[in-house]
C-alpha positions, 0 to 999 in steps of 0.5 A: 742142803743136799742129802745123800741119795741113799736116804731115798730108799732108807724107808721102813719096808713094813710101812704103807704109803699114807696111813689112815690119818690124812698125810701132812706134807711140808711146804716146798723149800722155796715158793715156786709156780709153773714148776714141773711135777712128777711122781716116782715109785720104786721098791716101796718108795713113793716120791714126788718131784718138783723141777724148776719153776719161777719164784715170787718176783715172776721175773726172768731172774726168778726162774729156778733150776732147782730139783726137790723131792718129797718123801711121802712117808716122812712128808719132808722135802730134800734138794738134789742135783739141779737141772743141768743148763745155764738157766732154769726153765718154766712151762716144762713137763715131767713124767716117770718111766723105766726108773727115771724121770724125764723132763721135757721142753719148756722155755727160758727167759732173758732180761729183755723180755724174750722167750726161747722154747727149748728142745731139751730132754733131761733124764734124772736117775733118782737111784744115783742122783745123776742127770743124763741128756736124752735125744732132743725133741724134734719140734721143740715145745713148751706148755705141752701135755705129757703122758707115758704108755707101757712104761716106755713111750712118752707122749708130748701132745700139742704145745707152743713151738719155736715157730711162734704158734701152737702145733698139732704135733703129737711126739712120741719118745721111746725111752728104751731106744732114746728115739723120737717119732711123730704120732697121729696129730691132734684133731682139734685146735692147736693149744698151749697150757692145756692139761691132761694125762695118759692112763692105760692106752687113753689120752685125755686133755682139755682146755689151754689157750689158742690164738683167736682169729676173730680178734686181736684183743685179747690175743689168746683165749681159753679153749673149751675143747676136750679130746680123747685119744686111743693108742693103737696097741700094735703101733704106738704112733697111731692114735684115734682122736675123739672129741668129748663133751665139754667138761664141768665148768668154764673153759680154763688155762693151765689146769693141774691134771693127773691120772690114776690107773687104779681109779681109772680116772683123770683128775683136773683142778684149778686153772683160770678162765683168763690166759696169761703170760709168765709174769701173771698178767692176763693177755687182756691186761686183766687180773686172773681169778683161779678156779676152785673146781675139781672134776674128773673123767671116768674112763670106765663110764666115759663121763665127766664127774664133779669132785668139788665145786669150789675148793677153798683158797684155789690155786693156778699155774700148775704143771701137773698134780699127783694122784695118791690113795688119799687125795690129789697132791698139788705142789706150789702154784699161785694163790691169791696172786702170790707164788706159794710153797704150799703143798695141798692134798685135795679129796678125790671122791666124786660127788653123787650126780 
């Protein structure tokens, strides 16, 4: 049931985001995984959005085009206008900038097992509950990583392309001018299903999968590479890439990630050491085990921090997490092999080293 968008902002102005008691959030209206997640803040209101994703059947006809938002004050979800298009997508990414939420890329499935990467840029305006179409991505990608610089430029880092392989492209969308440009490509191995975020002028991404040139089985393996990119303050298309030390724990695919300017950290959670297809089957035919590890990259110290070695009932198959003052919010995903509607809030305090 849709609810008037005016209710978005009918929140008591004197309230604070998250009281002292731990917040309690309802589950998603429907179990979803591989859903794009983003936060949106405006006039004291803080919302968490979930776009599209795939349901428990994990088949082409279980892909959703639904848009849900969580009011973090009430802990309740509402459904608004679905993502435009004849079919929903998976492996898309979402970010917020300039009082809009941008939904980028992803892929559609067909009944014959085919996958098509799309160049779509869908722009949602929460204040009016309307969708707009942005300029298409020059090199269409899915399973990419996205971040926002100065509330204007949206970065798409690497990802799987229509050419049938991962690309080194770093593509920059100017949300003010609705135009794309190509930035300095990544210096490392092209990957897909990697995770990261952009905080201030710094991009950090880790993991993902790449095609192993030394073996045909499995076709794709998890990447252990970690990279940091510094954006030039005068030219947002220029990035200086530096390889980082390995993050805590094993290399993983489809980790959930989110950044915090206040904390000056980029947080990572979950994922699996065994890359897999959209239906949850590993490329090596083996079942996947989600990791329960939470770690962070501290931008002040330039070092990795362990937050939690083993979260109970870990999940995987995420397209982002939201960092709040009370913890890390993870929406949906796969838990114990099953698609879940659960919304989890994980502590973000790092353990002493």
